[in-house]
All heavy atoms as a GROMACS GRO file, in nm:
protein
  637
    1MET      N    1   7.676  13.273  12.248
    1MET     CA    2   7.646  13.167  12.338
    1MET      C    3   7.520  13.192  12.406
    1MET      O    4   7.450  13.093  12.432
    1MET     CB    5   7.765  13.149  12.439
    1MET     CG    6   7.891  13.091  12.385
    1MET     SD    7   7.841  12.939  12.301
    1MET     CE    8   7.947  12.822  12.339
    2GLY      N    9   7.483  13.324  12.429
    2GLY     CA   10   7.363  13.354  12.495
    2GLY      C   11   7.240  13.364  12.405
    2GLY      O   12   7.132  13.405  12.439
    3ARG      N   13   7.256  13.312  12.278
    3ARG     CA   14   7.152  13.322  12.183
    3ARG      C   15   7.026  13.229  12.221
    3ARG      O   16   7.058  13.110  12.257
    3ARG     CB   17   7.206  13.287  12.044
    3ARG     CG   18   7.100  13.285  11.940
    3ARG     CD   19   7.161  13.247  11.805
    3ARG     NE   20   7.058  13.244  11.700
    3ARG     CZ   21   6.998  13.131  11.662
    3ARG    NH1   22   7.039  13.019  11.716
    3ARG    NH2   23   6.915  13.126  11.576
    4ARG      N   24   6.912  13.283  12.223
    4ARG     CA   25   6.798  13.193  12.250
    4ARG      C   26   6.762  13.128  12.131
    4ARG      O   27   6.755  13.176  12.016
    4ARG     CB   28   6.686  13.288  12.298
    4ARG     CG   29   6.709  13.349  12.426
    4ARG     CD   30   6.600  13.443  12.474
    4ARG     NE   31   6.476  13.373  12.456
    4ARG     CZ   32   6.365  13.379  12.539
    4ARG    NH1   33   6.378  13.442  12.655
    4ARG    NH2   34   6.259  13.314  12.504
    5MET      N   35   6.712  12.996  12.148
    5MET     CA   36   6.675  12.915  12.040
    5MET      C   37   6.517  12.951  12.010
    5MET      O   38   6.434  12.967  12.093
    5MET     CB   39   6.686  12.759  12.069
    5MET     CG   40   6.824  12.722  12.067
    5MET     SD   41   6.824  12.545  12.056
    5MET     CE   42   6.991  12.515  12.076
    6SER      N   43   6.490  12.949  11.874
    6SER     CA   44   6.366  12.973  11.836
    6SER      C   45   6.286  12.835  11.841
    6SER      O   46   6.349  12.730  11.862
    6SER     CB   47   6.358  13.039  11.696
    6SER     OG   48   6.399  12.931  11.598
    7LYS      N   49   6.152  12.840  11.823
    7LYS     CA   50   6.080  12.722  11.819
    7LYS      C   51   6.122  12.632  11.705
    7LYS      O   52   6.127  12.507  11.712
    7LYS     CB   53   5.925  12.758  11.807
    7LYS     CG   54   5.832  12.635  11.800
    7LYS     CD   55   5.690  12.684  11.791
    7LYS     CE   56   5.601  12.568  11.778
    7LYS     NZ   57   5.463  12.599  11.739
    8GLN      N   58   6.150  12.689  11.592
    8GLN     CA   59   6.193  12.614  11.469
    8GLN      C   60   6.328  12.538  11.508
    8GLN      O   61   6.351  12.420  11.469
    8GLN     CB   62   6.206  12.694  11.357
    8GLN     CG   63   6.244  12.623  11.224
    8GLN     CD   64   6.256  12.717  11.103
    8GLN    OE1   65   6.257  12.838  11.114
    8GLN    NE2   66   6.274  12.654  10.992
    9ASP      N   67   6.417  12.610  11.580
    9ASP     CA   68   6.544  12.548  11.612
    9ASP      C   69   6.527  12.422  11.692
    9ASP      O   70   6.586  12.324  11.677
    9ASP     CB   71   6.642  12.642  11.685
    9ASP     CG   72   6.694  12.760  11.598
    9ASP    OD1   73   6.688  12.735  11.462
    9ASP    OD2   74   6.736  12.856  11.641
   10ARG      N   75   6.443  12.430  11.787
   10ARG     CA   76   6.402  12.322  11.878
   10ARG      C   77   6.338  12.206  11.804
   10ARG      O   78   6.365  12.092  11.826
   10ARG     CB   79   6.324  12.361  11.999
   10ARG     CG   80   6.400  12.432  12.098
   10ARG     CD   81   6.325  12.464  12.226
   10ARG     NE   82   6.206  12.548  12.208
   10ARG     CZ   83   6.214  12.679  12.204
   10ARG    NH1   84   6.330  12.740  12.222
   10ARG    NH2   85   6.104  12.753  12.184
   11GLU      N   86   6.253  12.240  11.710
   11GLU     CA   87   6.181  12.138  11.628
   11GLU      C   88   6.279  12.072  11.532
   11GLU      O   89   6.270  11.946  11.502
   11GLU     CB   90   6.077  12.203  11.539
   11GLU     CG   91   5.953  12.250  11.609
   11GLU     CD   92   5.857  12.320  11.526
   11GLU    OE1   93   5.890  12.357  11.400
   11GLU    OE2   94   5.746  12.367  11.574
   12LEU      N   95   6.397  12.135  11.492
   12LEU     CA   96   6.491  12.069  11.416
   12LEU      C   97   6.592  11.986  11.506
   12LEU      O   98   6.673  11.914  11.458
   12LEU     CB   99   6.576  12.180  11.336
   12LEU     CG  100   6.500  12.244  11.224
   12LEU    CD1  101   6.588  12.352  11.178
   12LEU    CD2  102   6.467  12.146  11.119
   13GLY      N  103   6.582  12.004  11.635
   13GLY     CA  104   6.667  11.915  11.726
   13GLY      C  105   6.791  11.990  11.763
   13GLY      O  106   6.881  11.926  11.814
   14LEU      N  107   6.811  12.115  11.735
   14LEU     CA  108   6.931  12.192  11.768
   14LEU      C  109   6.959  12.195  11.912
   14LEU      O  110   7.069  12.234  11.954
   14LEU     CB  111   6.929  12.330  11.705
   14LEU     CG  112   6.926  12.327  11.554
   14LEU    CD1  113   6.927  12.467  11.499
   14LEU    CD2  114   7.051  12.245  11.489
   15ASP      N  115   6.865  12.169  12.010
   15ASP     CA  116   6.890  12.177  12.148
   15ASP      C  117   6.928  12.044  12.209
   15ASP      O  118   6.974  12.033  12.323
   15ASP     CB  119   6.757  12.208  12.206
   15ASP     CG  120   6.645  12.119  12.186
   15ASP    OD1  121   6.648  12.054  12.076
   15ASP    OD2  122   6.547  12.118  12.262
   16ARG      N  123   6.946  11.936  12.113
   16ARG     CA  124   6.989  11.805  12.166
   16ARG      C  125   7.144  11.798  12.136
   16ARG      O  126   7.202  11.857  12.050
   16ARG     CB  127   6.923  11.695  12.089
   16ARG     CG  128   6.772  11.687  12.126
   16ARG     CD  129   6.710  11.580  12.054
   16ARG     NE  130   6.688  11.624  11.911
   16ARG     CZ  131   6.590  11.583  11.833
   16ARG    NH1  132   6.510  11.503  11.868
   16ARG    NH2  133   6.587  11.620  11.712
   17SER      N  134   7.206  11.716  12.216
   17SER     CA  135   7.355  11.690  12.209
   17SER      C  136   7.377  11.592  12.095
   17SER      O  137   7.286  11.507  12.055
   17SER     CB  138   7.403  11.641  12.328
   17SER     OG  139   7.348  11.517  12.378
   18ILE      N  140   7.498  11.589  12.046
   18ILE     CA  141   7.541  11.497  11.938
   18ILE      C  142   7.612  11.377  12.011
   18ILE      O  143   7.711  11.398  12.083
   18ILE     CB  144   7.636  11.558  11.836
   18ILE    CG1  145   7.557  11.676  11.769
   18ILE    CG2  146   7.681  11.459  11.739
   18ILE    CD1  147   7.644  11.749  11.673
   19HIS      N  148   7.577  11.259  11.994
   19HIS     CA  149   7.631  11.137  12.050
   19HIS      C  150   7.755  11.105  11.972
   19HIS      O  151   7.764  11.127  11.850
   19HIS     CB  152   7.539  11.028  12.065
   19HIS     CG  153   7.424  11.063  12.149
   19HIS    ND1  154   7.433  11.052  12.285
   19HIS    CD2  155   7.287  11.090  12.122
   19HIS    CE1  156   7.316  11.075  12.344
   19HIS    NE2  157   7.234  11.102  12.240
   20ARG      N  158   7.858  11.040  12.040
   20ARG     CA  159   7.978  11.002  11.970
   20ARG      C  160   7.949  10.911  11.852
   20ARG      O  161   8.007  10.914  11.750
   20ARG     CB  162   8.072  10.942  12.068
   20ARG     CG  163   8.202  10.895  12.010
   20ARG     CD  164   8.286  10.814  12.105
   20ARG     NE  165   8.253  10.825  12.230
   20ARG     CZ  166   8.338  10.831  12.341
   20ARG    NH1  167   8.471  10.830  12.327
   20ARG    NH2  168   8.283  10.838  12.473
   21ARG      N  169   7.847  10.821  11.857
   21ARG     CA  170   7.821  10.719  11.757
   21ARG      C  171   7.771  10.801  11.629
   21ARG      O  172   7.807  10.767  11.517
   21ARG     CB  173   7.720  10.631  11.805
   21ARG     CG  174   7.685  10.517  11.692
   21ARG     CD  175   7.573  10.424  11.747
   21ARG     NE  176   7.573  10.399  11.875
   21ARG     CZ  177   7.472  10.340  11.944
   21ARG    NH1  178   7.374  10.294  11.875
   21ARG    NH2  179   7.477  10.316  12.072
   22ASP      N  180   7.690  10.904  11.659
   22ASP     CA  181   7.640  10.978  11.538
   22ASP      C  182   7.747  11.056  11.470
   22ASP      O  183   7.756  11.061  11.347
   22ASP     CB  184   7.535  11.087  11.592
   22ASP     CG  185   7.407  11.010  11.637
   22ASP    OD1  186   7.388  10.899  11.598
   22ASP    OD2  187   7.335  11.078  11.723
   23LEU      N  188   7.847  11.106  11.548
   23LEU     CA  189   7.967  11.173  11.488
   23LEU      C  190   8.052  11.087  11.408
   23LEU      O  191   8.078  11.102  11.302
   23LEU     CB  192   8.043  11.246  11.600
   23LEU     CG  193   8.167  11.314  11.551
   23LEU    CD1  194   8.135  11.439  11.475
   23LEU    CD2  195   8.264  11.343  11.667
   24LEU      N  196   8.074  10.957  11.469
   24LEU     CA  197   8.166  10.864  11.389
   24LEU      C  198   8.092  10.819  11.277
   24LEU      O  199   8.161  10.801  11.158
   24LEU     CB  200   8.202  10.754  11.489
   24LEU     CG  201   8.289  10.793  11.604
   24LEU    CD1  202   8.323  10.680  11.693
   24LEU    CD2  203   8.424  10.856  11.542
   25ASN      N  204   7.962  10.794  11.284
   25ASN     CA  205   7.888  10.745  11.162
   25ASN      C  206   7.893  10.860  11.043
   25ASN      O  207   7.908  10.822  10.922
   25ASN     CB  208   7.741  10.712  11.181
   25ASN     CG  209   7.726  10.584  11.266
   25ASN    OD1  210   7.824  10.500  11.248
   25ASN    ND2  211   7.621  10.563  11.330
   26GLY      N  212   7.888  10.981  11.081
   26GLY     CA  213   7.889  11.091  10.995
   26GLY      C  214   8.026  11.098  10.922
   26GLY      O  215   8.038  11.120  10.811
   27VAL      N  216   8.134  11.077  11.007
   27VAL     CA  217   8.277  11.086  10.948
   27VAL      C  218   8.284  10.964  10.857
   27VAL      O  219   8.346  10.986  10.756
   27VAL     CB  220   8.366  11.083  11.072
   27VAL    CG1  221   8.504  11.061  11.021
   27VAL    CG2  222   8.366  11.219  11.149
   28ALA      N  223   8.235  10.848  10.894
   28ALA     CA  224   8.251  10.733  10.817
   28ALA      C  225   8.187  10.747  10.680
   28ALA      O  226   8.234  10.711  10.572
   28ALA     CB  227   8.198  10.608  10.886
   29VAL      N  228   8.064  10.807  10.674
   29VAL     CA  229   7.998  10.830  10.557
   29VAL      C  230   8.075  10.937  10.471
   29VAL      O  231   8.083  10.914  10.354
   29VAL     CB  232   7.858  10.892  10.580
   29VAL    CG1  233   7.786  10.937  10.452
   29VAL    CG2  234   7.774  10.780  10.640
   30ALA      N  235   8.133  11.037  10.521
   30ALA     CA  236   8.206  11.140  10.456
   30ALA      C  237   8.332  11.073  10.388
   30ALA      O  238   8.366  11.101  10.283
   30ALA     CB  239   8.242  11.251  10.548
   31MET      N  240   8.403  10.995  10.471
   31MET     CA  241   8.518  10.930  10.426
   31MET      C  242   8.484  10.829  10.306
   31MET      O  243   8.554  10.820  10.210
   31MET     CB  244   8.592  10.850  10.533
   31MET     CG  245   8.652  10.945  10.644
   31MET     SD  246   8.772  11.067  10.573
   31MET     CE  247   8.905  10.953  10.528
   32GLY      N  248   8.376  10.764  10.319
   32GLY     CA  249   8.332  10.675  10.214
   32GLY      C  250   8.309  10.750  10.080
   32GLY      O  251   8.344  10.699   9.971
   33ALA      N  252   8.236  10.865  10.094
   33ALA     CA  253   8.209  10.944   9.989
   33ALA      C  254   8.334  11.001   9.908
   33ALA      O  255   8.331  11.006   9.793
   33ALA     CB  256   8.126  11.061  10.014
   34LEU      N  257   8.443  11.018   9.980
   34LEU     CA  258   8.563  11.065   9.925
   34LEU      C  259   8.643  10.958   9.846
   34LEU      O  260   8.719  10.986   9.762
   34LEU     CB  261   8.665  11.113  10.034
   34LEU     CG  262   8.617  11.242  10.092
   34LEU    CD1  263   8.713  11.280  10.215
   34LEU    CD2  264   8.617  11.358   9.999
   35THR      N  265   8.610  10.825   9.876
   35THR     CA  266   8.680  10.722   9.790
   35THR      C  267   8.598  10.692   9.670
   35THR      O  268   8.667  10.631   9.586
   35THR     CB  269   8.674  10.586   9.877
   35THR    OG1  270   8.543  10.546   9.905
   35THR    CG2  271   8.749  10.616  10.003
   36VAL      N  272   8.491  10.742   9.646
   36VAL     CA  273   8.410  10.716   9.515
   36VAL      C  274   8.468  10.818   9.415
   36VAL      O  275   8.470  10.934   9.446
   36VAL     CB  276   8.270  10.746   9.543
   36VAL    CG1  277   8.190  10.732   9.412
   36VAL    CG2  278   8.208  10.650   9.643
   37PRO      N  279   8.505  10.770   9.300
   37PRO     CA  280   8.557  10.866   9.200
   37PRO      C  281   8.452  10.953   9.148
   37PRO      O  282   8.337  10.930   9.134
   37PRO     CB  283   8.614  10.771   9.085
   37PRO     CG  284   8.539  10.649   9.112
   37PRO     CD  285   8.504  10.631   9.254
   38PHE      N  286   8.501  11.077   9.116
   38PHE     CA  287   8.408  11.168   9.064
   38PHE      C  288   8.362  11.134   8.917
   38PHE      O  289   8.454  11.093   8.842
   38PHE     CB  290   8.465  11.321   9.062
   38PHE     CG  291   8.481  11.370   9.204
   38PHE    CD1  292   8.614  11.369   9.265
   38PHE    CD2  293   8.377  11.425   9.270
   38PHE    CE1  294   8.622  11.414   9.399
   38PHE    CE2  295   8.383  11.472   9.398
   38PHE     CZ  296   8.506  11.472   9.459
   39PRO      N  297   8.244  11.157   8.875
   39PRO     CA  298   8.210  11.136   8.734
   39PRO      C  299   8.281  11.216   8.638
   39PRO      O  300   8.324  11.329   8.671
   39PRO     CB  301   8.058  11.156   8.732
   39PRO     CG  302   8.033  11.254   8.846
   39PRO     CD  303   8.134  11.217   8.946
   40ALA      N  304   8.309  11.170   8.520
   40ALA     CA  305   8.375  11.240   8.417
   40ALA      C  306   8.289  11.358   8.375
   40ALA      O  307   8.167  11.364   8.378
   40ALA     CB  308   8.407  11.156   8.296
   41SER      N  309   8.360  11.474   8.341
   41SER     CA  310   8.279  11.584   8.296
   41SER      C  311   8.215  11.556   8.167
   41SER      O  312   8.250  11.484   8.080
   41SER     CB  313   8.386  11.703   8.283
   41SER     OG  314   8.320  11.808   8.222
   42ALA      N  315   8.093  11.626   8.159
   42ALA     CA  316   8.012  11.604   8.033
   42ALA      C  317   8.088  11.674   7.920
   42ALA      O  318   8.066  11.633   7.801
   42ALA     CB  319   7.878  11.683   8.045
   43GLU      N  320   8.190  11.762   7.930
   43GLU     CA  321   8.256  11.830   7.837
   43GLU      C  322   8.372  11.739   7.782
   43GLU      O  323   8.434  11.772   7.678
   43GLU     CB  324   8.307  11.965   7.880
   43GLU     CG  325   8.193  12.069   7.922
   43GLU     CD  326   8.247  12.182   7.971
   43GLU    OE1  327   8.377  12.204   7.980
   43GLU    OE2  328   8.160  12.270   8.024
   44THR      N  329   8.410  11.637   7.861
   44THR     CA  330   8.535  11.555   7.818
   44THR      C  331   8.474  11.448   7.719
   44THR      O  332   8.382  11.377   7.744
   44THR     CB  333   8.590  11.488   7.943
   44THR    OG1  334   8.617  11.575   8.040
   44THR    CG2  335   8.702  11.397   7.897
   45PRO      N  336   8.531  11.456   7.589
   45PRO     CA  337   8.494  11.363   7.484
   45PRO      C  338   8.528  11.207   7.518
   45PRO      O  339   8.629  11.198   7.580
   45PRO     CB  340   8.552  11.404   7.363
   45PRO     CG  341   8.672  11.475   7.407
   45PRO     CD  342   8.644  11.541   7.546
   46TRP      N  343   8.449  11.121   7.473
   46TRP     CA  344   8.485  10.977   7.482
   46TRP      C  345   8.577  10.946   7.384
   46TRP      O  346   8.602  11.020   7.290
   46TRP     CB  347   8.357  10.898   7.462
   46TRP     CG  348   8.255  10.913   7.580
   46TRP    CD1  349   8.147  10.988   7.571
   46TRP    CD2  350   8.248  10.837   7.697
   46TRP    NE1  351   8.078  10.984   7.680
   46TRP    CE2  352   8.137  10.888   7.769
   46TRP    CE3  353   8.325  10.749   7.752
   46TRP    CZ2  354   8.115  10.836   7.888
   46TRP    CZ3  355   8.286  10.704   7.884
   46TRP    CH2  356   8.188  10.750   7.946
   47ALA      N  357   8.666  10.832   7.412
   47ALA     CA  358   8.773  10.790   7.316
   47ALA      C  359   8.727  10.784   7.169
   47ALA      O  360   8.786  10.824   7.082
   47ALA     CB  361   8.837  10.671   7.365
   48GLN      N  362   8.603  10.721   7.153
   48GLN     CA  363   8.553  10.695   7.017
   48GLN      C  364   8.511  10.831   6.951
   48GLN      O  365   8.484  10.822   6.829
   48GLN     CB  366   8.437  10.591   7.020
   48GLN     CG  367   8.309  10.647   7.081
   48GLN     CD  368   8.301  10.615   7.223
   48GLN    OE1  369   8.398  10.567   7.292
   48GLN    NE2  370   8.178  10.614   7.281
   49ASP      N  371   8.498  10.940   7.019
   49ASP     CA  372   8.457  11.071   6.966
   49ASP      C  373   8.584  11.150   6.917
   49ASP      O  374   8.559  11.252   6.854
   49ASP     CB  375   8.371  11.149   7.059
   49ASP     CG  376   8.242  11.083   7.090
   49ASP    OD1  377   8.200  10.996   7.013
   49ASP    OD2  378   8.195  11.108   7.206
   50LEU      N  379   8.700  11.107   6.952
   50LEU     CA  380   8.823  11.177   6.917
   50LEU      C  381   8.850  11.147   6.775
   50LEU      O  382   8.834  11.035   6.719
   50LEU     CB  383   8.943  11.140   7.005
   50LEU     CG  384   8.918  11.174   7.148
   50LEU    CD1  385   9.028  11.115   7.239
   50LEU    CD2  386   8.907  11.320   7.173
   51PRO      N  387   8.917  11.244   6.700
   51PRO     CA  388   8.958  11.231   6.558
   51PRO      C  389   9.061  11.125   6.556
   51PRO      O  390   9.158  11.117   6.636
   51PRO     CB  391   9.012  11.360   6.518
   51PRO     CG  392   9.001  11.447   6.633
   51PRO     CD  393   8.935  11.381   6.750
   52GLY      N  394   9.062  11.040   6.458
   52GLY     CA  395   9.174  10.939   6.439
   52GLY      C  396   9.138  10.812   6.522
   52GLY      O  397   9.223  10.720   6.521
   53TYR      N  398   9.026  10.801   6.581
   53TYR     CA  399   9.002  10.681   6.651
   53TYR      C  400   8.976  10.561   6.572
   53TYR      O  401   8.875  10.558   6.495
   53TYR     CB  402   8.882  10.700   6.760
   53TYR     CG  403   8.843  10.580   6.840
   53TYR    CD1  404   8.922  10.539   6.953
   53TYR    CD2  405   8.731  10.514   6.803
   53TYR    CE1  406   8.890  10.429   7.030
   53TYR    CE2  407   8.694  10.402   6.876
   53TYR     CZ  408   8.762  10.368   6.988
   53TYR     OH  409   8.727  10.258   7.049
   54TYR      N  410   9.055  10.460   6.569
   54TYR     CA  411   9.021  10.337   6.492
   54TYR      C  412   9.089  10.222   6.566
   54TYR      O  413   9.209  10.197   6.577
   54TYR     CB  414   9.101  10.356   6.359
   54TYR     CG  415   9.061  10.243   6.265
   54TYR    CD1  416   8.934  10.218   6.217
   54TYR    CD2  417   9.171  10.160   6.222
   54TYR    CE1  418   8.911  10.114   6.132
   54TYR    CE2  419   9.153  10.049   6.129
   54TYR     CZ  420   9.013  10.037   6.082
   54TYR     OH  421   8.987   9.929   6.008
   55PRO      N  422   8.994  10.146   6.640
   55PRO     CA  423   9.049  10.038   6.736
   55PRO      C  424   9.144   9.935   6.659
   55PRO      O  425   9.234   9.888   6.731
   55PRO     CB  426   8.914   9.970   6.782
   55PRO     CG  427   8.818  10.077   6.764
   55PRO     CD  428   8.848  10.160   6.651
   56PRO      N  429   9.117   9.885   6.543
   56PRO     CA  430   9.214   9.797   6.486
   56PRO      C  431   9.360   9.845   6.478
   56PRO      O  432   9.452   9.778   6.501
   56PRO     CB  433   9.162   9.765   6.341
   56PRO     CG  434   9.014   9.789   6.353
   56PRO     CD  435   9.012   9.906   6.451
   57ARG      N  436   9.376   9.980   6.448
   57ARG     CA  437   9.503  10.031   6.446
   57ARG      C  438   9.565  10.024   6.595
   57ARG      O  439   9.694  10.003   6.609
   57ARG     CB  440   9.492  10.180   6.395
   57ARG     CG  441   9.644  10.233   6.386
   57ARG     CD  442   9.645  10.385   6.332
   57ARG     NE  443   9.557  10.397   6.212
   57ARG     CZ  444   9.468  10.488   6.208
   57ARG    NH1  445   9.456  10.580   6.298
   57ARG    NH2  446   9.395  10.505   6.088
   58LEU      N  447   9.479  10.048   6.701
   58LEU     CA  448   9.538  10.043   6.826
   58LEU      C  449   9.588   9.907   6.857
   58LEU      O  450   9.674   9.887   6.948
   58LEU     CB  451   9.421  10.087   6.933
   58LEU     CG  452   9.371  10.226   6.916
   58LEU    CD1  453   9.258  10.260   7.003
   58LEU    CD2  454   9.481  10.324   6.936
   59GLN      N  455   9.527   9.807   6.800
   59GLN     CA  456   9.575   9.655   6.828
   59GLN      C  457   9.681   9.621   6.728
   59GLN      O  458   9.712   9.501   6.733
   59GLN     CB  459   9.454   9.572   6.830
   59GLN     CG  460   9.348   9.598   6.917
   59GLN     CD  461   9.401   9.588   7.063
   59GLN    OE1  462   9.468   9.495   7.094
   59GLN    NE2  463   9.364   9.676   7.149
   60GLY      N  464   9.727   9.697   6.635
   60GLY     CA  465   9.822   9.660   6.544
   60GLY      C  466   9.769   9.596   6.418
   60GLY      O  467   9.835   9.536   6.337
   61LEU      N  468   9.634   9.593   6.401
   61LEU     CA  469   9.572   9.530   6.278
   61LEU      C  470   9.577   9.631   6.160
   61LEU      O  471   9.551   9.755   6.185
   61LEU     CB  472   9.426   9.494   6.311
   61LEU     CG  473   9.417   9.397   6.439
   61LEU    CD1  474   9.263   9.369   6.460
   61LEU    CD2  475   9.482   9.262   6.403
   62ARG      N  476   9.594   9.567   6.041
   62ARG     CA  477   9.604   9.660   5.928
   62ARG      C  478   9.467   9.686   5.852
   62ARG      O  479   9.464   9.773   5.777
   62ARG     CB  480   9.712   9.611   5.836
   62ARG     CG  481   9.853   9.598   5.905
   62ARG     CD  482   9.945   9.555   5.806
   62ARG     NE  483   9.897   9.431   5.748
   62ARG     CZ  484   9.974   9.352   5.661
   62ARG    NH1  485  10.082   9.400   5.616
   62ARG    NH2  486   9.940   9.240   5.623
   63GLY      N  487   9.372   9.599   5.876
   63GLY     CA  488   9.248   9.609   5.807
   63GLY      C  489   9.256   9.570   5.663
   63GLY      O  490   9.336   9.487   5.623
   64SER      N  491   9.180   9.624   5.565
   64SER     CA  492   9.180   9.587   5.427
   64SER      C  493   9.287   9.659   5.349
   64SER      O  494   9.257   9.766   5.302
   64SER     CB  495   9.032   9.615   5.375
   64SER     OG  496   8.941   9.544   5.448
   65HIS      N  497   9.408   9.598   5.341
   65HIS     CA  498   9.506   9.660   5.268
   65HIS      C  499   9.512   9.612   5.123
   65HIS      O  500   9.441   9.513   5.097
   65HIS     CB  501   9.638   9.628   5.331
   65HIS     CG  502   9.670   9.484   5.358
   65HIS    ND1  503   9.734   9.411   5.263
   65HIS    CD2  504   9.644   9.400   5.461
   65HIS    CE1  505   9.733   9.284   5.302
   65HIS    NE2  506   9.684   9.277   5.425
   66PRO      N  507   9.578   9.682   5.040
   66PRO     CA  508   9.583   9.634   4.904
   66PRO      C  509   9.636   9.481   4.901
   66PRO      O  510   9.731   9.455   4.959
   66PRO     CB  511   9.686   9.732   4.829
   66PRO     CG  512   9.679   9.857   4.921
   66PRO     CD  513   9.648   9.806   5.064
   67GLY      N  514   9.565   9.410   4.812
   67GLY     CA  515   9.613   9.268   4.793
   67GLY      C  516   9.535   9.178   4.889
   67GLY      O  517   9.551   9.056   4.880
   68ALA      N  518   9.454   9.226   4.978
   68ALA     CA  519   9.388   9.140   5.068
   68ALA      C  520   9.280   9.060   5.004
   68ALA      O  521   9.252   8.948   5.049
   68ALA     CB  522   9.328   9.218   5.185
   69PHE      N  523   9.227   9.111   4.890
   69PHE     CA  524   9.108   9.041   4.830
   69PHE      C  525   9.145   8.949   4.702
   69PHE      O  526   9.057   8.906   4.642
   69PHE     CB  527   9.002   9.140   4.803
   69PHE     CG  528   8.944   9.190   4.922
   69PHE    CD1  529   8.964   9.334   4.952
   69PHE    CD2  530   8.870   9.125   5.019
   69PHE    CE1  531   8.924   9.390   5.070
   69PHE    CE2  532   8.816   9.180   5.124
   69PHE     CZ  533   8.841   9.313   5.154
   70GLU      N  534   9.278   8.959   4.668
   70GLU     CA  535   9.315   8.907   4.539
   70GLU      C  536   9.288   8.757   4.528
   70GLU      O  537   9.237   8.707   4.433
   70GLU     CB  538   9.466   8.925   4.509
   70GLU     CG  539   9.491   9.085   4.474
   70GLU     CD  540   9.643   9.098   4.462
   70GLU    OE1  541   9.730   9.013   4.475
   70GLU    OE2  542   9.672   9.212   4.431
   71SER      N  543   9.314   8.688   4.640
   71SER     CA  544   9.290   8.537   4.643
   71SER      C  545   9.148   8.503   4.625
   71SER      O  546   9.100   8.422   4.544
   71SER     CB  547   9.349   8.472   4.759
   71SER     OG  548   9.486   8.481   4.755
   72ALA      N  549   9.062   8.578   4.702
   72ALA     CA  550   8.919   8.558   4.702
   72ALA      C  551   8.862   8.585   4.568
   72ALA      O  552   8.767   8.514   4.509
   72ALA     CB  553   8.850   8.628   4.813
   73HIS      N  554   8.902   8.702   4.512
   73HIS     CA  555   8.860   8.742   4.375
   73HIS      C  556   8.893   8.641   4.274
   73HIS      O  557   8.816   8.610   4.180
   73HIS     CB  558   8.897   8.880   4.332
   73HIS     CG  559   8.837   8.984   4.420
   73HIS    ND1  560   8.862   9.117   4.413
   73HIS    CD2  561   8.726   8.983   4.502
   73HIS    CE1  562   8.789   9.186   4.494
   73HIS    NE2  563   8.705   9.105   4.548
   74ALA      N  564   9.028   8.580   4.280
   74ALA     CA  565   9.065   8.487   4.181
   74ALA      C  566   8.973   8.360   4.190
   74ALA      O  567   8.946   8.297   4.088
   74ALA     CB  568   9.209   8.457   4.216
   75LEU      N  569   8.948   8.309   4.320
   75LEU     CA  570   8.852   8.203   4.337
   75LEU      C  571   8.718   8.236   4.275
   75LEU      O  572   8.651   8.141   4.207
   75LEU     CB  573   8.842   8.162   4.478
   75LEU     CG  574   8.959   8.097   4.538
   75LEU    CD1  575   8.948   8.076   4.682
   75LEU    CD2  576   8.986   7.961   4.470
   76ARG      N  577   8.665   8.348   4.294
   76ARG     CA  578   8.531   8.385   4.249
   76ARG      C  579   8.534   8.379   4.086
   76ARG      O  580   8.441   8.339   4.023
   76ARG     CB  581   8.499   8.526   4.290
   76ARG     CG  582   8.362   8.572   4.235
   76ARG     CD  583   8.357   8.733   4.246
   76ARG     NE  584   8.460   8.800   4.168
   76ARG     CZ  585   8.488   8.920   4.174
   76ARG    NH1  586   8.435   9.006   4.252
   76ARG    NH2  587   8.589   8.971   4.090
   77ASP      N  588   8.649   8.431   4.031
   77ASP     CA  589   8.650   8.434   3.892
   77ASP      C  590   8.693   8.311   3.812
   77ASP      O  591   8.706   8.296   3.701
   77ASP     CB  592   8.750   8.547   3.837
   77ASP     CG  593   8.706   8.696   3.891
   77ASP    OD1  594   8.593   8.709   3.912
   77ASP    OD2  595   8.794   8.778   3.913
   78GLY      N  596   8.718   8.197   3.900
   78GLY     CA  597   8.756   8.068   3.852
   78GLY      C  598   8.904   8.063   3.806
   78GLY      O  599   8.941   7.977   3.735
   79LEU      N  600   8.986   8.153   3.864
   79LEU     CA  601   9.125   8.152   3.834
   79LEU      C  602   9.204   8.092   3.946
   79LEU      O  603   9.157   8.078   4.059
   79LEU     CB  604   9.185   8.299   3.809
   79LEU     CG  605   9.110   8.376   3.700
   79LEU    CD1  606   9.151   8.515   3.709
   79LEU    CD2  607   9.133   8.309   3.563
   80ALA      N  608   9.321   8.054   3.924
   80ALA     CA  609   9.413   7.986   4.036
   80ALA      C  610   9.451   8.099   4.121
   80ALA      O  611   9.500   8.216   4.073
   80ALA     CB  612   9.533   7.919   3.978
   81PRO      N  613   9.434   8.082   4.254
   81PRO     CA  614   9.470   8.200   4.345
   81PRO      C  615   9.625   8.209   4.340
   81PRO      O  616   9.696   8.114   4.313
   81PRO     CB  617   9.422   8.158   4.485
   81PRO     CG  618   9.399   8.015   4.466
   81PRO     CD  619   9.374   7.978   4.330
   82ALA      N  620   9.674   8.340   4.366
   82ALA     CA  621   9.812   8.366   4.373
   82ALA      C  622   9.870   8.290   4.485
   82ALA      O  623   9.817   8.282   4.595
   82ALA     CB  624   9.841   8.511   4.386
   83SER      N  625   9.995   8.238   4.459
   83SER     CA  626  10.065   8.163   4.576
   83SER      C  627  10.117   8.260   4.676
   83SER      O  628  10.145   8.378   4.653
   83SER     CB  629  10.181   8.082   4.514
   83SER     OG  630  10.271   8.173   4.463
   84VAL      N  631  10.103   8.214   4.800
   84VAL     CA  632  10.153   8.298   4.907
   84VAL      C  633  10.302   8.298   4.929
   84VAL      O  634  10.369   8.202   4.914
   84VAL     CB  635  10.082   8.253   5.045
   84VAL    CG1  636  10.119   8.337   5.154
   84VAL    CG2  637   9.939   8.261   5.020
   0.00000   0.00000   0.00000
């Protein structure tokens, strides 16, 4: 408690008191910072970088399965398309 302040301490304002408003503003800023989510780690891969990632499968879509092009190819070749 009996420590003498240096010139640099006084230039920084360490000899001045802290007002209640300054304290509450500082606490409010700290609480606001805690509500912001932390960014994802750079080591965490994105979903599209994981093996087996295929969005149509996630939505239940089958994509180009066998038989999907038979009707179109029949029309191209001038044949009657297969009935559904």
